[in-house]
C-alpha positions as CSV (number, residue, x, y, z in Angstrom):
1,M,12.0,-28.8,-19.6
2,S,15.7,-29.1,-18.1
3,R,16.3,-27.5,-14.9
4,R,18.7,-24.8,-17.0
5,D,16.0,-23.9,-19.0
6,E,13.8,-23.5,-15.9
7,V,16.5,-21.3,-14.2
8,L,16.7,-19.1,-17.6
9,T,12.7,-18.6,-17.9
10,A,12.5,-17.7,-14.1
11,A,15.3,-15.2,-15.1
12,M,13.2,-13.7,-17.8
13,E,10.3,-13.5,-15.8
14,L,12.3,-11.8,-13.1
15,L,13.6,-9.5,-15.8
16,D,9.9,-8.5,-16.9
17,D,9.0,-8.2,-13.2
18,V,12.0,-6.0,-11.8
19,G,14.2,-4.9,-15.0
20,L,17.6,-5.2,-15.5
21,D,19.2,-3.0,-12.7
22,A,17.3,-5.0,-10.1
23,L,18.1,-8.6,-11.7
24,T,20.4,-10.0,-9.1
25,T,21.4,-13.8,-8.9
26,R,20.3,-13.5,-5.4
27,R,16.9,-12.4,-6.2
28,L,16.6,-15.0,-8.8
29,A,17.5,-17.5,-6.4
30,E,15.2,-16.4,-3.8
31,R,12.4,-16.9,-6.7
32,L,13.5,-20.5,-7.6
33,G,13.6,-21.1,-3.6
34,V,17.3,-22.1,-3.8
35,Q,20.5,-20.8,-2.3
36,P,22.3,-18.5,-4.5
37,G,25.3,-20.7,-5.4
38,A,22.8,-23.5,-6.8
39,L,22.6,-21.3,-9.7
40,Y,26.4,-21.8,-10.8
41,R,25.5,-25.4,-11.5
42,H,23.5,-24.1,-14.4
43,F,25.5,-21.0,-15.3
44,A,29.0,-20.5,-14.5
45,S,28.5,-16.5,-14.0
46,K,26.0,-13.7,-13.8
47,R,27.6,-12.8,-17.5
48,E,26.7,-16.6,-18.9
49,L,23.5,-16.2,-17.3
50,L,22.9,-13.0,-19.0
51,D,24.4,-14.1,-22.3
52,A,21.7,-16.9,-22.4
53,M,19.2,-14.3,-21.9
54,V,20.1,-12.6,-24.9
55,E,20.0,-15.8,-26.9
56,R,16.5,-16.2,-25.7
57,V,15.4,-13.0,-26.6
58,V,17.1,-13.2,-30.3
59,A,15.5,-16.6,-30.4
60,Q,12.0,-15.8,-29.8
61,A,12.2,-12.5,-32.5
62,P,9.9,-13.1,-35.1
63,P,11.3,-14.1,-38.2
64,P,11.8,-11.4,-40.8
65,D,10.2,-11.3,-44.1
66,V,13.4,-10.7,-46.0
67,R,12.0,-10.4,-49.6
68,G,13.0,-7.5,-51.9
69,D,16.2,-5.5,-52.5
70,W,19.0,-5.3,-49.6
71,S,17.3,-2.4,-47.8
72,D,14.0,-3.8,-47.5
73,K,15.9,-6.6,-46.2
74,V,17.7,-4.8,-43.6
75,L,14.4,-3.1,-42.7
76,A,12.7,-6.4,-42.2
77,I,15.4,-7.6,-40.2
78,A,15.7,-4.4,-37.9
79,V,12.3,-4.7,-37.3
80,A,12.1,-8.0,-36.6
81,S,14.9,-7.4,-33.9
82,R,13.2,-4.6,-32.5
83,D,10.1,-6.5,-32.0
84,G,12.1,-9.3,-30.1
85,M,13.6,-6.7,-27.6
86,L,10.2,-5.0,-26.9
87,T,9.1,-8.8,-25.8
88,Y,10.9,-8.3,-22.7
89,R,11.3,-5.3,-20.1
90,D,14.6,-3.8,-20.8
91,G,15.3,-6.3,-23.8
92,A,17.2,-3.6,-25.6
93,R,19.1,-2.9,-22.7
94,L,20.0,-6.5,-21.9
95,L,21.0,-6.9,-25.9
96,A,23.2,-3.9,-25.6
């Protein structure tokens, strides 16, 4: 696992622990035992970190069962997306 992945994993764990409102780069740095500026070697900004977190949530969503007509497919994709967002505390807010 790369250091960037370690930072991202720690950010996801922190999201589960404290929620989106309390997720700060300072708190993340404390969790990792580094200075806050060290995070910017891996993510240029907090926005970039949040975008990577969104990508992680989306990537971990279960693949939808897309059989049937278009309405069945839309429903399957929506349910899979919801399940992915519910994997993490404030996952839906993060994606929004």
